N, C-alpha and C positions, 0 to 999 in steps of 0.2 A: 467573613473571610472570603476572598474572591476564589472562584473556581479555578482549578489548575488548567492551564492551557497546554496542549500537546507541544512538546519540544522535540525537535528532530535532531539528528546527529550534528555535532558541531562542524562548522566549516573547516575543511582541511587546510593546512598551510600550503599556499600556492608555491610550487617549486620544491616542496619537501622531498628529500631523498627517500626512496622506498627502502623498507627494512629487508633483511635477509633471513633465510631459514638456517637453522631451526628457530622457531619463534613461539614464545609462550604467551598465551592470552587467556582471558576469563570472560564468562558471560553470566548475567543474572537475569532471570525472567520472572517478574513479579505478576503472577496470575491472580485470578479471583478466588481460587480454592487453595492454592499453595504457591510458594515461590521456590525457584530452583537455581542452584549455582553449579557451574561446571568450569573447570580449568583444564586446559589442554596444551600440548606441545605439537606444533605443526612442523612436518618435515617437507611438505609441499603445499600448494594452495588448497588441496582437497584431501590430504592425508594427515591424520593426527592420532595421538593417543591421549586418553583421558588421564590427567594427573590427580584429579580430585572431583568429587561430585556430591551434592547434598540436596535433599528436598525438605523444606520446612512447611508443615501443614498449618498455615495461618489463613483462615477463610476471610479475606478482606471483603468478599462480596456479600457476606451475610448481612451486615448493616448497610453497606453501600447501596444495594439494590432495593432495600426496604425504606431507608430513611434519607438516602442521597448523601450520606456522610460515612466516612470510615470511623469505626469506633476507636476511642483512645487506646484500649487494650490491644487492638489489632495493630495500630500504629506502633505501639511500644514493642510488641513482639517482632514486627518487621524490622524495625531499627536494630533490635538486639541481634537478629539474624544477620543483618548487614555488617554489624561489628565483628561477628564471628567470621564472616566471609573475608572481611578486610584483613584479619589476622592470617587467614589461610593464603590470601593473595600475597601478603608480605613474606610469609614463610617460603613460598614457592618462587619468590623473586620475579613476580609478574608486574610489568609496568603498564600493560594495555588491557583495560577492562571496559566493557560496555554493559550497562544495566538498563533494562526496558521494563515498562509497566503497561498493562493492557486495560481492559474495560473498567474494572472496579475502581482503580485509581483515577483513570481518565475521566470518569463520569462523576466523581465525588466532588462535592463543594469544597471539602477540605483536603483534597488530594495534594494541593500545594504545600500543606503542612508536612506531609510525609516526604515529599521531594526535598524540602528545605532541611528537615531534620537529618535525612540520610546524608546529604552533602555536608552539613555542619559537623556531624558526629563521626563520619567515616571518610570524608573527602571524596566520595564517589558520586558522580552525577547520575541521576535517575531520569531517563527520557521517557515521556509518555508517547506511545505510538498508536496509530490508527489501525482499524481493522484491515485496511488495504495494505498497510505496511506489515502487519502480522502475516497476511497471505503471502507476501513477497518473501519474507524470511522463511516461512515453512516450505515454499517452493524450492528455495535454495538448498535446504537441508534434504528434502525428499529426492531431488535429482541426483544427489550423491549416492543414494541407496537403490534407486530404481532406474533402469535404462528406459527412457521414454521412447527411444527409437524415432520413427517418423510419425507416430500416432499422437492423438490428443487424449487427455485423461481428465477425469473429474477428481478434484482434490477437496476434501472437507477437513477442516481443522476445528474441533470443538473444544472450547475452554469453559471456564466457569461462568463467564459473562456473555459470551457471544459465540457464534458459529460463522466461520468464513467458508464460502463455497466458491470454488474457482474452476475454470476450464484452463488446462495448462498443456504445454508441450515442452520440448527440450530448450526452445528459444525463450520461453517466458510464459506470461499469463495472458490468455485470450480475453477473459473477463473475470471479474471477481466481485462478490457481494458479501457484506457483513450483516448478520442479523442478530438482534438482541434475544437470542434463544440459547444461552449457555446453560450448563447443567445446574450450577448454583443458583442462577437467576430463576430458572423454572422451579427449583425446589423451594426457594424462599417466597416466590410470588404465588404459587399455586397450592402449596400444601397447607393443611390445617390439622390441628391436634387430633380430631376425631376421624380423620380419613383412614379407611382401611387401605392396604397396599393396592388391592385390585381397583378400588374406586379411583385412587390417585393415578393409577396407570391409565385408566380410561380417560380421565381428564387430560393427562399429558398427551395421549394419542390424538385427542380432538384438537388440542392446542397446536401440536406439531403439524397437524394436517394443513394448517394455514401457511406453512412454509412453502415458498415458491422459488423457482430459479428463473433467471431472466429469459424473456422471450427470445432474445438473440441466441441463446444456447441451442435453439432448435436448428440453427444453421450448421451446427457441428455435432458430430456423433462421437463421444468419447469411447475409448476402448474399454476402460475398466475404472473402477472407483478406488481411490487411495484415501485412507483415513488416518488422521494423526490425533494425538491427545492421550492422556493417561488412561481415560476410561476405555477407549477402544483397544489399547494394549492389554488392559486387564480382561476385557471381554474375549480377546483372542486367546489369552492364557487359559481362561476358564473353559473355553471350547476345546482345549487340548491341542491347539495348533502348534506344531513344531516350527522352528525357525529354518529358513533356507536363505543363506546369504544375508542374514540379519533382517529378513522380511517375513512376517507371519501373514496368515490369511484367515478369514472367517467368512462362511457363507451366510447368505441372508436367512436361510432356514435355521442355522445355528443361532443367529441373532434373535430370531423369533422365539426359539425355545428358551433362550436366556431371559427374554422379556417376560414370558409366561412364568418362569421360575421366580424371578424377582418379584412379580406381582403377587405370588403366593406367600413369600417369606417376609417376615418383619425385619426391621432394621437389625435387631440383635441376632436374629437367625442368619442373616446374610454374613454377619461377622463370624458367628460360631460355626456354621456349616460350610461356608464357602471360603473362609479365611480372608475376608476383605478387611482392609484397614478401616478404622472408624470414619475417617474423612472421605472414604470412597464408597462405603456401604449405602449411604443415603443418596448420593448423586448418580450412581451407576444406572439406575432405572431411567431417569430423565435422559441421560446421555444415550442409552441404548435405543430409546424411542426416537430421538432425533436422528441418530445414525440410520435407523431403519427407514425413516421418512426420506432422507437424502438418497438412500439406495433405491427406494421406490421411484423417486423423481429421475434418477440416473438410469433406471432400467437395469441395474446391476444385481446379479445373483451372488457375487463374490466381492469381498472387500480386501484389499491389500493393506497391511499394517506395517510400515517400515520402521517404526520405533524411534522416530526422530520428531522434532518439533521446532518451536520458536528458538529455544536456547541454542540448538545446533546451528540454526540459521544465523543467529547473532554472531556466533564464533566465526563462521565462514565469511560473513559480510565484513566483520572487523578485520580479519586477515587480508581479505581482498583490498580493503582500503589501505592497510599498512604496507602492503607489498607491491601494489600495482603502480604506485607513483603517479596515478592518474589525476589525483587532486580534484580540481573542479570538474574535469572531464568525467570522473566517476559519478559525481552527483548528477551531472546532466544525463548520463546514461540511465540513472535511476528515474529521473523525471521523464525522460523520453519513453521508457518502458511503461511507466505508470500512466502516461497520457495515452499510449497505444491501447493499454488495457481498457481504459475508460472509453476511448473512441470506439473500440470494437464492441463494447456493450451496446452502443447505440448504432451499430452497423454503418459507421461513417465511411466516406470515400478515403480509404487508407493511403492510396497512392497520392492523392491530392494533398492530404494532410501532411504526409511526410515531405512532399516536395516543397510545399509552401513553407514549412518549418525550416527546411534546408536553405531556401533562398533568404528567408528572414534573418536567420542567424549569420549567414554570410554577409548580409548588409550590416548587421550589428557589428561584426568584427572589423569590416573595412572602414566603417564610419565611427570608430570608437572615439577619436579625437573630437568629432563633431558633436556626438550626443553626450559624452561624459558619464555614461551610466556604469553601474557596478556589475561584477560577474553574476550576482544573484539575479539581476534584471535579465540577463541572457537566458536563464532558466525559465523565468516568467514568460518571456517572449516565445521560447521553445514550446512550452505547454500551451500557451494561448494560440499560437499559430497552428499547432498540431490539431487542436480541438475547435477551431473557429467555426466549423460547419456542423458540429454534432447536433445543433438545434433542428436540423432538417429531419431528424428522427421524429420530431413532433409535427412540424409543418415547414414547408419552404417559406411561406409567408412569415415575415418577422423572425426568421430562424436565427438571426443574430441575437435577438432577445431571449429566445429559447436556449441558445448556447450559454448565455450568461447564467440563466437559472440552473441548468444542468451542472455546469462547472462549480457554481457557488455551493451547491448542495452535494458535492462529491468530495472524494479524497484523492490526492495525487501524491504518492511517495516522493519525498524530496522537496515538496512545496509545503511550507508551514501554513497552518490555518489562517494566520493573519495576512498571508500573501495570496490566498485563493481569490479574494475580491479583485486584486490586480489582474490575475490571470483571466478571471471572468470578464472584466471590463475590456481588456485588450482584445479578447475574442469578440466581444459584443461590438466593438468599434471597427471591425474589419470591413464594414459596409454601412451604407446609409448615413444617418446623422453623425456629425462630429461631436465630441464630448461637450456637454453643457452643464452648467452648475445645477440645473434642476433635475438632472438625470439620477435615477436610483443608483445607490452606491457611490457614484462619483461625487455627489453633493456632500457626502459625509467624510470625504478625504481631505487631508491638509494639502496645502499648495505643493509640497514636495512630491507627494504621491500622485497628485493630479498630473503634474508635469511628467512623471515617470510613465503614467498610462498614455498620455498624449504622444510622447516620443516613441514608445513601443508600438502603439497602434499605427502611427505614421509609417513605421518600417513594415508592419504587417500588411498594410494596405498596398504598398508597392509590391511586396512579394505575392500577395494574392492576385493582384491585377495581372501579373506576369504568368499566371496559370489560369487565366479566365476560362478557358475551354476544358480544363481538367485533363489535358493531354500531355503535360510535362514536356512541352516543346522547348522551353528555355533551359539549357543545360547548366549554365553558370552565368554569374554577373561579375563584371569588373566595374566598380563604382569609383568615379573620379569627381572630386569637388572642384568646381570653377568659381568665379567671382559671385555670380548670382544663380548658378545652375548646378544641378547634379546630373552628370552624364552617366548613363547606364549602358555600358558596352556588353552586348549579349552574345554568348555562344548559343545558337539556337537552331531549330529545324522548322522551316516554314516561314511564312510572311508575317505572322503575328499581328494581323490587322485588328482583331478583336482585343488582343492584349494591349496594344497601343491606345485604343479607344478607352479601355478600362483605366489605364494609367493616367490619362488626362483627367478623368473624373476623380480617381482615388488619390492621386498625387497632390491634391489641393491641401490636405492636412499637413503633409510633409513640408510643402512650401510655406504654410503659415507658421509652423513650429520652428523650422530651421532657416527660413528665408532663402531657400533654394528651390527652383523649379526643376523637377525631374524630367528627363527626356531620354529617349532611346537612340542608340547608334548600333550599327552592325559591323564593326570593324573586325571582329573575330570571325573565324571560319564558321560557315554554316551553309546549309542548302536552302534555296528558296522553294 
């Protein structure tokens, strides 16, 4: 059985009319330790009341992380839960539902079986999302509970299969990384039948000590640490923390005391003495140790616990799509924000990346009849243009090849996994050699995808040449097609001698692909 491939949100209908409030929606989050359902009625884009909520304790990660496959019984229980959710959705008269699955289903060889059964037996589409997309959804939910102000915050979301660590502010995610260090995964991979709780705790602590945060994070100092996930909510409750505006808190000292207590108690004692659920009592120790490690890395003595997570983010994201009327523009915003997050991880020249991306998509729009590409190609160009120089984080020499490698082995929300090679190649071909059949990745593509890469790279080369000095002197482009030439009328500041020289070199790919020689004129206003 082929491994399930991550599927991202379906393409919105271009020109679809936005829906109006009040609006009822539902979200399903299929995690590694349990899956959750929530239905809500929204009165505004960020205000809603819950109509129904349920948590189903099916541990998909138990077999997934040990054998690489979901167990048949876990699949059956999950599908049964979806049938129950379907009845509740119909009872509430809800037409708009989004279901997502994370690491356990995403990594399983037979994850596609679960996806197929859910759709066949309930009519609900189950989308597999990446760790980067998880982080984005959690950020959406957290910013509704916590006022970020003008500061930066560390955000950690711990699930059963992975932990996502991000640096965020009110505008978005500065950087984000996903690590395979979830509570269920640690429990299944590290525990053995004869392990005493204290010995297991020591092993967990040593393993968690290998967790690192990106070097790029040293350039920003977060104000405080925010944590999400069922385990941190339970830890805050056990610490006796009261709620303030739906946000709890727990100090690192309290977290340390909880780890000591869990290390002394057996599984049955945690249930009997602490009142923990059976599916929480075994994973709460691994979770507490990971949270403590992240707090250590962040230099935080206190952790805020807003009590929201992926499912709330899914609700907010779905309502944003249904009511914004942005259609394809909304997906491009997601791609842009994801590319910025990735670029910031590698300390890229953000002003240059943003400017080249803006010029590239402007050319894409103006030359639509010439290139004949689809809206999804605009998003590929946007991401490739934004990230074309991130390889300089490794070395300026051959940085175009380093950019390809970094993009290929990353995740960008809104870009499907099978589209990442196109983004990587578009970025790779912003300089030096033109595409060749012998080149890595390019050689494995069919003729249609090869032509897509060539057309997009040709547009990127023009855009990049017009910011050769990284000074953003070209304010806008007016592209006009003549018989054998492409006229680029520029609104600019300065003489652009280096840019014109770069265009003569980089414009050759465009001339070969489209049969038009690009050249610059300065008919629009500008100062010399």
